[in-house]
C-alpha positions as CSV (number, residue, x, y, z in Angstrom):
1,M,2.7,223.1,114.0
2,R,-0.6,224.2,115.2
3,P,-0.4,228.0,116.2
4,M,0.2,228.5,119.7
5,L,-2.7,230.9,119.9
6,H,-5.1,228.3,119.0
7,R,-4.1,225.9,121.8
8,L,-4.2,228.6,124.5
9,F,-7.7,229.7,123.1
10,V,-9.0,225.9,123.1
11,I,-7.4,225.3,126.6
12,G,-9.1,228.3,128.0
13,L,-12.7,227.3,126.5
14,M,-12.0,223.9,128.3
15,M,-11.3,225.2,131.6
16,A,-14.1,227.7,131.4
17,A,-16.2,224.8,131.2
18,L,-15.4,223.0,134.2
19,P,-17.5,223.3,137.6
20,T,-14.9,224.7,140.1
21,L,-15.1,221.6,142.2
22,A,-13.7,219.8,139.1
23,L,-10.9,221.6,138.6
24,A,-8.5,219.2,140.9
25,Q,-9.7,216.5,138.5
26,A,-8.3,215.7,135.0
27,S,-9.7,217.8,132.4
28,P,-11.8,216.4,129.7
29,V,-9.9,214.9,126.8
30,I,-10.0,216.8,123.5
31,P,-10.7,214.2,121.0
32,T,-8.5,213.5,118.0
33,P,-9.1,211.9,114.6
34,D,-7.7,208.7,115.7
35,M,-10.0,208.6,118.6
36,I,-13.2,209.4,116.5
37,M,-12.1,206.7,114.0
38,A,-11.7,204.2,116.7
39,L,-15.7,204.6,117.9
40,K,-17.6,201.2,117.1
41,I,-20.5,201.1,114.9
42,V,-23.7,199.8,116.5
43,G,-26.5,198.8,114.2
44,D,-29.3,196.8,113.1
45,P,-31.4,196.4,116.6
46,Q,-33.7,193.5,116.5
47,I,-36.5,193.0,119.2
48,D,-37.7,189.8,119.7
49,R,-41.6,189.1,119.4
50,E,-42.2,189.2,123.0
51,G,-40.2,192.1,123.5
52,R,-37.7,190.4,126.1
53,W,-34.5,190.6,124.1
54,I,-32.8,192.6,121.5
55,A,-30.0,191.6,119.3
56,Y,-27.7,194.1,117.3
57,T,-24.4,194.4,115.5
58,V,-21.3,195.8,116.7
59,G,-18.5,196.7,114.1
60,T,-15.2,197.3,115.3
61,P,-12.9,199.5,113.2
62,R,-9.8,197.5,111.9
63,S,-6.3,198.9,110.3
64,H,-4.5,197.9,107.1
65,G,-7.8,198.9,104.9
66,K,-9.9,196.1,106.3
67,R,-13.9,196.9,106.7
68,P,-14.9,196.8,110.2
69,L,-15.4,193.4,112.0
70,S,-19.1,193.0,112.8
71,R,-20.3,190.7,115.6
72,I,-23.6,190.1,117.2
73,W,-24.5,191.1,120.7
74,R,-27.6,190.6,123.0
75,V,-28.9,193.1,125.4
76,P,-32.3,192.5,127.6
77,A,-34.9,195.2,126.4
78,T,-36.1,195.8,130.2
79,G,-34.2,195.9,133.7
80,K,-30.8,196.2,134.3
81,G,-29.2,193.3,132.6
82,G,-25.8,194.0,130.4
83,A,-25.0,193.3,126.8
84,Q,-23.4,189.8,125.8
85,E,-21.6,189.0,122.7
86,V,-22.7,185.9,120.8
87,V,-19.7,184.0,121.2
88,A,-17.9,183.3,117.7
89,P,-14.4,182.6,116.1
90,E,-11.9,185.4,116.4
91,D,-12.0,186.7,112.7
92,A,-15.7,185.7,112.0
93,N,-17.8,188.6,110.7
94,E,-21.5,188.3,111.6
95,E,-24.4,190.3,110.7
96,H,-28.2,190.5,109.9
97,P,-29.5,189.2,113.2
98,R,-33.0,187.9,113.2
99,W,-35.3,186.2,115.8
100,S,-37.5,183.1,114.9
101,A,-41.2,183.8,115.3
102,D,-41.5,181.9,118.7
103,G,-38.3,183.6,120.1
104,R,-36.4,180.2,120.6
105,Y,-33.8,180.8,118.0
106,L,-31.6,183.9,116.6
107,Y,-30.6,183.7,113.0
108,F,-27.9,185.6,111.3
109,I,-25.2,185.8,108.6
110,S,-21.6,184.5,109.3
111,N,-18.4,183.8,107.5
112,R,-17.3,181.6,110.2
113,P,-16.1,177.9,109.4
114,S,-18.8,175.6,108.7
115,S,-16.4,172.5,109.0
116,A,-12.8,171.5,110.1
117,A,-12.3,171.3,106.3
118,D,-13.3,175.2,106.1
119,D,-10.5,175.9,108.5
120,S,-7.9,176.2,105.5
121,K,-9.8,179.2,104.0
122,D,-8.7,182.3,104.4
123,V,-12.3,183.8,104.4
124,A,-15.2,181.4,104.5
125,D,-18.2,182.1,102.3
126,A,-20.9,183.7,104.3
127,Q,-23.7,181.3,105.1
128,V,-26.8,181.7,107.6
129,W,-26.4,180.4,111.2
130,R,-28.5,179.5,114.0
131,V,-28.3,179.8,117.7
132,D,-30.4,179.2,120.6
133,A,-32.1,182.5,122.2
134,N,-29.4,182.4,124.8
135,G,-26.4,182.5,122.0
136,E,-25.5,178.8,122.4
137,N,-25.4,175.6,120.0
138,P,-24.5,177.4,116.7
139,T,-25.7,175.4,113.5
140,V,-25.2,176.3,109.9
141,L,-28.1,176.2,107.8
142,T,-27.2,177.0,104.3
143,H,-24.4,175.7,102.1
144,S,-24.3,178.3,99.5
145,P,-21.3,178.1,96.9
146,G,-21.4,181.8,97.3
147,D,-22.0,184.3,100.2
148,V,-25.6,184.7,101.3
149,S,-26.6,188.6,101.4
150,A,-30.1,188.2,103.1
151,F,-32.6,185.7,104.2
152,E,-36.0,185.0,105.9
153,V,-37.1,181.8,107.6
154,A,-40.7,181.0,107.2
155,R,-42.9,181.4,110.1
156,D,-43.3,178.0,110.9
157,G,-39.5,177.5,110.8
158,S,-39.7,174.6,108.1
159,R,-38.1,176.4,105.4
160,I,-35.4,179.1,104.7
161,A,-35.4,181.5,101.5
162,Y,-32.1,183.4,101.0
163,L,-30.3,185.6,98.5
164,A,-27.3,184.3,97.0
165,A,-25.6,184.6,93.5
166,D,-24.6,181.9,91.1
167,A,-21.3,180.7,91.7
168,P,-19.0,181.7,88.5
169,N,-18.8,178.8,85.9
170,A,-15.5,177.1,85.2
171,A,-14.9,179.0,81.6
172,T,-15.4,182.5,83.4
173,V,-13.1,181.8,86.0
174,A,-10.5,180.6,83.6
175,A,-11.1,183.8,81.5
176,R,-10.7,185.7,84.7
177,E,-7.4,184.1,85.9
178,A,-6.1,184.5,82.1
179,K,-6.9,188.1,82.4
180,D,-9.3,187.6,79.3
181,D,-11.9,189.6,81.0
182,A,-13.3,192.3,78.8
183,V,-16.6,193.7,80.3
184,L,-19.7,194.3,78.3
185,A,-21.2,197.8,79.4
186,D,-24.6,197.5,80.9
187,H,-24.7,193.7,80.6
188,S,-25.4,192.0,84.0
189,T,-24.2,188.5,84.4
190,Q,-23.8,187.7,88.0
191,F,-27.7,188.0,89.5
192,S,-28.7,187.4,93.2
193,R,-31.5,184.8,93.3
194,V,-33.7,183.4,95.6
195,W,-32.9,179.8,97.0
196,L,-35.1,177.8,99.1
197,R,-33.9,175.2,101.6
198,D,-36.0,172.7,103.7
199,L,-34.6,172.9,107.0
200,G,-36.1,169.1,107.4
201,N,-34.3,167.1,104.8
202,G,-31.7,169.9,103.9
203,E,-32.9,169.9,100.4
204,A,-32.1,173.1,98.3
205,R,-33.0,174.7,95.2
206,A,-33.2,177.9,93.1
207,L,-36.5,179.3,93.0
208,T,-36.1,182.4,90.9
209,A,-34.6,182.9,87.2
210,P,-30.7,183.2,86.6
211,D,-31.5,186.4,84.6
212,L,-33.7,188.1,87.6
213,Q,-32.1,190.3,90.5
214,V,-33.7,190.0,93.9
215,H,-33.1,192.7,96.0
216,D,-35.4,191.8,99.2
217,L,-37.7,189.0,100.0
218,A,-40.4,188.1,102.5
219,W,-42.4,185.0,103.5
220,S,-46.4,185.5,103.5
221,P,-47.4,184.2,107.1
222,D,-49.0,181.0,105.7
223,G,-45.6,180.0,103.9
224,R,-47.5,180.2,100.5
225,R,-46.0,183.0,98.7
226,L,-42.8,185.4,98.8
227,A,-43.1,189.0,98.2
228,M,-40.1,190.4,96.2
229,R,-38.5,193.3,95.2
230,V,-36.7,192.7,91.6
231,S,-34.9,194.0,88.7
232,R,-33.9,193.2,85.3
233,G,-30.2,194.6,86.2
234,T,-27.7,194.2,88.8
235,T,-26.4,197.7,89.5
236,L,-26.9,200.3,92.4
237,N,-29.2,202.4,89.8
238,D,-31.5,199.3,89.6
239,Y,-31.5,198.9,93.2
240,W,-32.6,202.6,93.8
241,Y,-34.6,203.5,90.6
242,R,-35.5,200.3,88.5
243,S,-37.2,197.7,90.9
244,R,-40.7,196.6,91.2
245,V,-42.6,194.6,93.9
246,V,-44.1,191.2,92.9
247,L,-45.6,188.0,94.5
248,I,-44.6,184.6,93.6
249,D,-45.6,181.0,94.4
250,A,-43.1,179.7,97.1
251,D,-43.4,176.0,95.7
252,T,-43.0,176.6,91.9
253,G,-41.5,180.3,91.7
254,E,-44.3,181.2,89.2
255,L,-45.4,185.0,89.3
256,A,-48.6,185.5,90.8
257,K,-48.8,189.1,90.6
258,E,-46.8,192.4,90.3
259,L,-48.0,194.9,93.0
260,E,-45.7,198.0,92.2
261,A,-43.9,198.9,89.3
262,R,-41.9,201.8,90.7
263,A,-40.6,200.5,94.2
264,S,-38.5,202.2,96.5
265,A,-36.0,200.3,98.7
266,H,-38.2,200.3,101.8
267,P,-38.3,196.6,103.2
268,L,-41.3,194.0,102.2
269,Q,-43.5,193.4,105.4
270,W,-46.3,191.2,105.4
271,S,-49.3,192.1,107.7
272,P,-49.4,189.6,110.7
273,D,-52.6,188.2,109.1
274,G,-51.5,188.0,105.8
275,T,-53.8,190.1,104.0
276,R,-51.8,193.3,103.4
277,L,-48.3,194.2,102.1
278,L,-46.1,197.0,103.2
279,Y,-43.6,198.6,100.3
280,G,-42.7,201.7,99.1
281,H,-43.4,203.7,95.9
282,L,-40.8,206.0,94.7
283,G,-41.8,209.4,93.5
284,E,-41.6,210.5,89.9
285,H,-38.7,212.3,90.2
286,G,-36.8,209.7,92.6
287,M,-36.0,211.9,95.5
288,V,-39.1,210.9,97.7
289,A,-41.2,208.0,98.4
290,D,-44.5,206.8,99.6
291,V,-44.2,204.1,102.2
292,T,-47.6,202.0,101.2
293,V,-50.0,199.3,102.4
294,H,-51.4,197.3,99.8
295,D,-54.6,195.3,100.7
296,L,-54.2,192.3,98.4
297,G,-58.0,191.2,98.8
298,S,-59.4,194.5,97.8
299,D,-56.3,195.8,95.8
300,R,-56.6,199.2,97.6
301,K,-53.6,200.9,98.6
302,A,-53.2,203.5,101.5
303,V,-50.0,205.6,101.5
304,L,-48.8,206.1,105.2
305,A,-48.7,209.6,106.6
306,P,-50.0,211.8,104.0
307,G,-49.4,215.4,104.6
308,W,-47.1,214.8,107.6
309,N,-44.3,217.6,107.4
310,G,-41.3,215.5,107.7
311,T,-39.7,212.4,106.0
312,L,-40.9,208.8,106.7
313,W,-37.9,206.6,106.7
314,L,-39.0,202.9,107.7
315,V,-42.4,201.5,109.1
316,R,-43.1,198.3,111.1
317,W,-46.1,196.7,111.6
318,R,-47.4,196.5,115.4
319,D,-50.5,194.1,114.6
320,D,-53.1,193.8,111.8
321,R,-54.4,197.5,112.1
322,T,-51.5,199.5,113.1
323,L,-48.1,200.2,112.4
324,L,-45.0,202.1,113.9
325,G,-43.0,204.4,111.8
326,L,-39.9,206.4,112.4
327,G,-38.5,209.6,110.2
328,Q,-37.2,212.8,110.7
329,R,-39.2,216.0,110.9
330,G,-36.9,219.3,111.4
331,V,-33.7,218.3,113.0
332,R,-35.2,215.3,115.2
333,G,-36.4,212.1,114.9
334,A,-40.3,210.9,115.2
335,F,-42.1,207.8,115.9
336,L,-45.4,207.8,114.5
337,R,-48.3,205.4,115.0
338,L,-50.1,204.9,111.8
339,D,-53.4,203.3,110.8
340,A,-53.2,200.6,107.8
341,T,-56.5,201.4,106.3
342,T,-56.6,205.1,106.4
343,G,-52.5,206.3,106.7
344,Q,-53.5,208.4,109.4
345,W,-50.6,209.2,111.7
346,R,-50.2,210.6,115.0
347,E,-46.8,211.4,116.5
348,V,-45.9,209.7,119.7
349,A,-42.2,210.5,120.5
350,R,-39.2,212.7,119.3
351,P,-36.0,210.6,119.7
352,R,-32.7,211.6,118.7
353,I,-31.4,209.4,115.8
354,P,-28.9,209.2,113.3
355,F,-30.9,207.3,110.8
356,A,-33.8,204.8,110.7
357,S,-33.2,201.5,112.1
358,F,-35.7,199.9,114.5
359,T,-38.0,197.0,115.0
360,T,-41.2,196.7,117.2
361,T,-43.6,194.4,119.1
362,S,-47.2,194.2,119.0
363,T,-47.1,196.3,122.4
364,G,-45.3,199.1,120.9
365,R,-42.1,198.2,122.7
366,S,-39.4,198.9,120.2
367,A,-35.7,198.9,120.0
368,Y,-33.9,201.4,117.8
369,L,-30.7,203.3,117.3
370,G,-30.6,206.5,119.5
371,I,-27.9,209.2,120.1
372,R,-27.3,212.1,122.4
373,D,-24.9,215.3,122.3
374,D,-22.1,213.4,124.0
375,Q,-23.1,210.0,122.8
376,P,-22.6,208.4,119.6
377,A,-25.4,205.6,118.4
378,E,-26.4,203.1,121.0
379,V,-29.2,200.8,121.4
380,W,-32.3,202.4,122.7
381,T,-35.7,201.3,123.7
382,L,-39.2,203.0,123.2
383,D,-41.5,201.8,125.9
384,G,-44.8,203.3,126.6
385,G,-43.8,206.7,125.6
386,T,-40.4,206.3,127.4
387,L,-37.2,206.6,125.6
388,A,-34.2,204.9,127.4
389,A,-30.5,203.6,126.3
390,R,-30.0,200.1,126.6
391,T,-26.3,199.7,125.8
392,D,-23.0,201.8,126.1
393,T,-20.5,200.7,123.9
394,H,-18.5,203.6,124.1
395,P,-17.8,204.5,127.7
396,Q,-14.5,206.4,126.8
397,V,-16.8,208.9,125.2
398,A,-18.0,210.1,128.8
399,G,-14.6,211.5,129.6
400,W,-14.2,213.5,126.1
401,A,-14.8,217.2,125.9
402,H,-18.0,218.0,123.7
403,G,-19.0,220.6,121.8
404,Q,-22.5,222.1,122.5
405,V,-25.3,221.2,120.0
406,R,-28.1,223.9,119.7
407,E,-31.1,223.5,117.4
408,L,-31.9,226.5,115.0
409,A,-34.7,227.7,113.0
410,W,-34.9,230.9,110.7
411,T,-36.9,231.9,107.8
412,S,-36.0,232.3,104.3
413,S,-35.5,235.9,102.9
414,R,-36.6,234.6,99.5
415,D,-40.2,233.2,100.4
416,G,-40.6,233.1,104.2
417,L,-40.0,229.4,104.1
418,G,-39.2,227.9,107.5
419,I,-35.5,226.4,107.5
420,T,-33.7,224.5,110.3
421,G,-30.2,223.3,111.1
422,L,-27.7,222.8,114.1
423,L,-25.1,225.2,115.7
424,V,-22.0,223.2,117.3
425,T,-19.8,225.6,119.6
426,P,-16.8,224.8,121.9
427,P,-17.3,223.4,125.2
428,G,-18.3,226.3,127.7
429,W,-18.2,229.0,125.0
430,K,-20.5,231.8,126.0
431,P,-22.1,234.1,123.4
432,G,-20.1,237.6,123.0
433,T,-16.7,235.8,121.5
434,P,-17.4,235.5,117.7
435,L,-15.7,232.3,116.7
436,P,-14.1,230.9,113.6
437,T,-16.8,229.1,112.1
438,L,-17.2,226.5,109.4
439,V,-20.3,226.0,107.5
440,Q,-21.1,222.5,106.8
441,G,-23.2,221.1,103.9
442,H,-24.6,217.7,104.1
443,G,-25.0,215.1,101.4
444,G,-27.9,214.5,99.3
445,P,-29.7,217.0,98.6
446,A,-32.4,214.9,100.1
447,W,-30.6,214.1,103.2
448,A,-30.2,216.0,106.5
449,W,-28.3,216.8,109.7
450,W,-29.7,215.5,112.9
451,S,-29.6,216.7,116.5
452,G,-27.3,214.6,118.6
453,W,-23.8,213.1,118.2
454,L,-22.0,214.5,115.0
455,G,-18.2,212.9,115.1
456,S,-17.4,210.8,112.1
457,W,-14.9,211.0,109.3
458,H,-17.2,213.2,107.6
459,D,-19.2,214.8,110.4
460,W,-16.6,217.1,111.6
461,A,-18.6,219.3,114.1
462,Q,-17.5,217.6,117.4
463,L,-13.7,217.4,116.2
464,L,-14.0,221.2,115.3
465,A,-15.9,222.3,117.8
466,T,-13.7,220.6,120.7
467,H,-10.9,222.5,118.8
468,G,-12.1,226.1,119.1
469,Y,-14.4,226.4,116.1
470,A,-18.1,227.0,115.5
471,V,-19.9,224.5,113.1
472,F,-23.1,225.6,111.2
473,L,-25.1,222.7,109.8
474,P,-28.0,223.9,107.6
475,N,-30.8,221.9,106.4
476,P,-31.9,224.1,103.3
477,R,-34.7,223.4,101.0
478,G,-34.2,219.9,99.2
479,S,-33.2,218.5,102.4
480,E,-35.2,215.6,104.1
481,G,-37.2,216.4,107.6
482,G,-39.6,219.1,106.0
483,G,-42.1,216.6,103.7
484,H,-42.0,215.7,100.1
485,A,-42.8,219.4,98.8
486,F,-39.9,220.6,100.6
487,A,-37.6,218.1,99.6
488,E,-38.5,218.6,95.9
489,M,-37.7,222.4,96.1
490,A,-34.3,221.9,94.8
491,R,-35.2,220.6,91.6
492,G,-33.6,222.6,88.9
493,D,-32.2,225.1,91.3
494,W,-29.1,223.8,93.1
495,G,-27.3,226.8,94.3
496,G,-30.2,228.9,94.2
497,G,-32.9,228.8,96.9
498,D,-30.7,226.1,98.8
499,F,-27.8,228.6,98.8
500,Q,-30.0,231.3,100.0
501,D,-31.6,229.4,103.1
502,I,-27.8,228.8,104.1
503,L,-26.9,232.5,103.7
504,D,-29.8,233.7,105.8
505,G,-29.0,231.4,108.6
506,L,-25.3,232.4,108.4
507,D,-26.9,235.9,108.5
508,M,-28.5,235.1,111.7
509,L,-25.7,233.9,113.5
510,E,-23.4,236.8,112.4
511,K,-26.0,239.0,114.0
512,E,-26.1,236.9,117.0
513,G,-22.2,237.5,117.4
514,V,-21.6,233.7,117.0
515,V,-19.7,234.0,113.7
516,D,-16.5,235.9,113.2
517,P,-17.1,237.1,109.3
518,R,-13.4,237.5,108.8
519,R,-13.0,233.7,109.7
520,L,-15.6,232.1,107.6
521,A,-15.3,228.9,106.0
522,I,-17.6,226.1,104.0
523,G,-17.1,222.8,103.6
524,G,-18.7,219.3,103.1
525,W,-19.1,215.8,101.6
526,S,-20.8,215.2,98.2
527,Y,-23.6,217.4,97.8
528,G,-21.9,219.5,100.7
529,G,-18.8,219.4,98.7
530,Y,-20.9,220.7,95.7
531,M,-22.0,223.7,97.8
532,A,-18.8,224.5,99.0
533,A,-17.5,224.8,95.6
534,W,-20.6,226.9,94.6
535,A,-20.3,229.1,97.4
536,V,-16.7,230.4,96.5
537,T,-17.9,231.0,92.9
538,Q,-20.7,232.7,94.1
539,S,-19.9,235.0,97.2
540,D,-17.0,236.8,98.6
541,R,-17.9,235.9,102.3
542,F,-15.9,232.7,102.5
543,R,-12.1,232.5,103.1
544,T,-11.8,229.2,102.0
545,A,-13.4,226.0,100.8
546,I,-13.3,222.4,101.8
547,V,-14.6,220.4,98.8
548,G,-15.1,216.7,99.8
549,A,-16.2,214.6,96.6
550,G,-18.1,217.4,95.1
551,V,-20.3,217.4,92.2
552,I,-18.6,220.2,90.2
553,D,-19.8,219.5,86.5
554,I,-23.5,218.2,87.0
555,G,-24.0,217.1,83.3
556,A,-20.7,215.7,83.2
557,M,-21.4,213.6,86.2
558,A,-25.0,212.8,85.2
559,L,-23.1,211.1,82.3
560,T,-20.7,209.1,84.1
561,T,-22.2,208.4,87.7
562,D,-23.2,204.9,88.7
563,T,-26.5,205.9,89.3
564,P,-27.5,207.6,86.0
565,D,-31.2,208.1,87.1
566,Y,-30.1,210.6,90.2
567,L,-29.5,213.7,88.4
568,P,-32.2,213.6,85.7
569,G,-34.9,213.9,88.3
570,Y,-33.3,217.4,89.3
571,F,-32.3,218.6,85.8
572,G,-33.9,216.5,83.0
573,D,-32.1,215.2,80.5
574,P,-28.6,215.7,80.4
575,V,-27.9,215.9,76.7
576,T,-30.7,218.1,75.7
577,Q,-31.0,219.9,79.0
578,R,-27.0,220.6,79.3
579,T,-27.6,224.4,79.6
580,R,-29.6,223.7,82.4
581,Y,-27.1,221.6,84.0
582,D,-24.3,223.9,83.1
583,A,-26.2,227.0,84.7
584,H,-26.0,225.2,88.3
585,S,-22.3,223.8,87.8
586,P,-19.5,225.4,89.6
587,I,-16.9,224.4,87.0
588,R,-18.6,227.3,84.8
589,Y,-17.6,229.8,87.3
590,A,-14.4,228.6,88.5
591,D,-12.5,231.7,87.3
592,R,-14.4,233.6,90.0
593,V,-12.9,231.4,92.8
594,K,-10.0,233.9,94.6
595,V,-9.7,231.9,97.9
596,P,-7.6,228.8,98.8
597,V,-9.4,225.2,98.0
598,L,-8.9,222.0,99.6
599,I,-10.2,219.0,97.6
600,L,-10.6,215.6,98.8
601,H,-11.5,212.8,96.7
602,G,-11.7,208.8,96.7
603,E,-9.8,207.3,93.4
604,E,-12.8,204.7,93.2
605,D,-15.5,206.8,93.7
606,K,-18.3,205.5,91.3
607,R,-21.0,208.1,92.7
608,V,-19.2,211.3,92.1
609,P,-16.4,210.2,90.0
610,L,-12.7,211.3,90.7
611,S,-12.8,213.3,87.4
612,Q,-15.0,215.9,89.3
613,G,-12.4,216.8,91.6
614,E,-9.8,216.7,88.8
615,M,-11.5,219.4,86.8
616,L,-12.0,221.7,89.6
617,H,-8.3,221.2,90.5
618,R,-7.2,221.7,87.1
619,A,-9.3,224.8,86.5
620,L,-8.1,226.6,89.9
621,V,-4.6,225.9,88.7
622,F,-5.0,227.5,85.3
623,N,-6.7,230.3,87.0
624,G,-3.7,230.8,89.5
625,T,-6.1,230.0,92.5
626,P,-4.3,228.4,95.7
627,V,-5.6,225.0,95.5
628,T,-4.5,221.7,97.3
629,M,-5.9,218.1,96.1
630,V,-5.7,215.1,97.9
631,T,-6.7,211.7,96.6
632,Y,-7.5,208.5,98.5
633,P,-6.5,205.0,96.6
634,R,-9.1,202.6,96.7
635,G,-11.5,205.4,98.2
636,P,-15.3,204.9,97.2
637,H,-17.8,207.6,97.7
638,W,-18.5,206.8,101.1
639,F,-15.0,205.7,102.9
640,F,-14.4,202.7,105.5
641,E,-10.7,202.5,105.8
642,T,-9.5,203.8,109.1
643,A,-6.6,205.5,108.0
644,H,-8.7,207.4,105.1
645,G,-11.1,208.6,107.8
646,R,-8.3,209.8,110.2
647,D,-6.7,211.7,107.2
648,V,-9.7,213.4,105.9
649,Q,-10.6,214.8,109.5
650,Q,-6.8,215.9,110.1
651,R,-6.6,217.4,107.1
652,V,-9.8,219.4,107.6
653,L,-8.6,220.3,110.9
654,D,-5.0,221.6,109.7
655,W,-6.4,223.3,106.8
656,L,-8.8,225.3,108.8
657,D,-6.0,226.1,111.2
658,R,-3.8,227.7,108.4
659,Q,-6.7,229.5,106.7
660,L,-8.3,230.9,109.8
661,G,-6.4,230.3,112.8
662,T,-3.5,232.8,112.2
663,E,-6.0,235.7,111.5
664,R,-7.5,234.9,115.0
665,S,-8.1,237.8,117.3
666,P,-6.3,237.8,120.6
């Protein structure tokens, strides 16, 4: 049972936040984990060429371990028109909306049945579909034997290029059914290939070889070539670290040229006139990337936004000479106008964004995902410097209590470096009453907290703030939002300068009287889980730690993760440099932990394997330290099951209540 003192404390804060005239009205609803998990997921805003309509996706959470059901919606880019869903069968999952060049059609991927014969299937294969601009007259455009994962229609509308894996042959199917399914490690067998379909005569053929993985593709404006990002392996590690950009002949499939040997995952985009290609170049250590414009005639390359002290996430062409970019500087987003020849930049707006997802037109009118302190992600527009929300997918949130979000900046005691972060406090809280506080670290390290809505299964700030806690969200060195050099400062130094940056911010908040040092906890997911485990081996300031999918033995993880190129970028060869890895691994100092620890971990986590959490759990048991470990069947590194997300949040809240709440001062 929650402590009665905690309930009275929260209710008092809620009442203090209400205007006098509103006391007779219903009090704001305090959100619960179930309410947060019921929020829909808005994504992939696509504005048409004329800037009239925006297509986007809305994912509705489902129970029983199912992934959210995604549907396509349309909303006018200007005016007061409301959003409309593209009509589809009840159980159809639809995503990846894309407008035709002339704006007459909307294309997307759907698993709706393509014929009466398909009605007998539990789940149809995902194919490319087309509707009129008004959402009517659905037509299936591909008949792939397996799921289509991506596509692009040629500018003239005559052909479609799509990605799909070959269907397994009869021998493979028979062996699988007989459980004769031994797997040869690091040996790919199912490759995603490029297929072409002529939309006139319906003929389809494979364009790329069966042993080449294609991650992305883009038609040249004249339809003669395809730009592709490819690799020789099919793993996530190949996707992030081992791909290259090539040009191929769209008729023969022959390789025309390799443009980039070390590509990042930035989407490929041709300039409107077809003379230049936009792609990403992965940095030497794999934690930063340069967005690059490659002039195919002169072979000159221009890196975009050189010297900008932020992280450029995504860039789109406006016209042949200029581009629009979106990234993060500090704790806020930034739109940049970019010169295609020189790479020079100018900030034009500072939106609040959860991550980069936007499209633009030649006029600069753009559709993007935006947030507010009191509103999860919605479709917003940038129009002549004006930012405006175009959708309201979560009207119920307006009646919730909301934590107060404050943007922070402080200076490192180590070297004077500027650090940013966020503080979320209970509704109506006024300085003068120190609060029980959670320090929550983000994932990464090359990731960052953003100003705005912070409520999800892994973003605990809104939930905790509305239940009486302060939540401190630091972006220490190694984070995004501070430029390339800032992001690479964590190399070889996990738990060093980054941890000191966090302590410096905590010192600032304690001096201000925000944080009650007697009721202080630390927690997080992934790298945030690492930092929580590290903190309680190095400091006695924290009364408890919550370690979500945390890295515990860095060297062991480097040899077992599904992205083996990730950690060597920070620490070098995990075999010959093991001493360096060990020096920064919490497991080597587990005997120093004297406070209770909660460990949360997915059983199918391939990024940070379950053995990482198990090692910490067993070490603390041997050490006699109070520890609770909870594992989640089927849980990957990033959860999607509704019940798992609810459980994580409830356990975090209940754990903090038990460890900090009973010590709360009256």
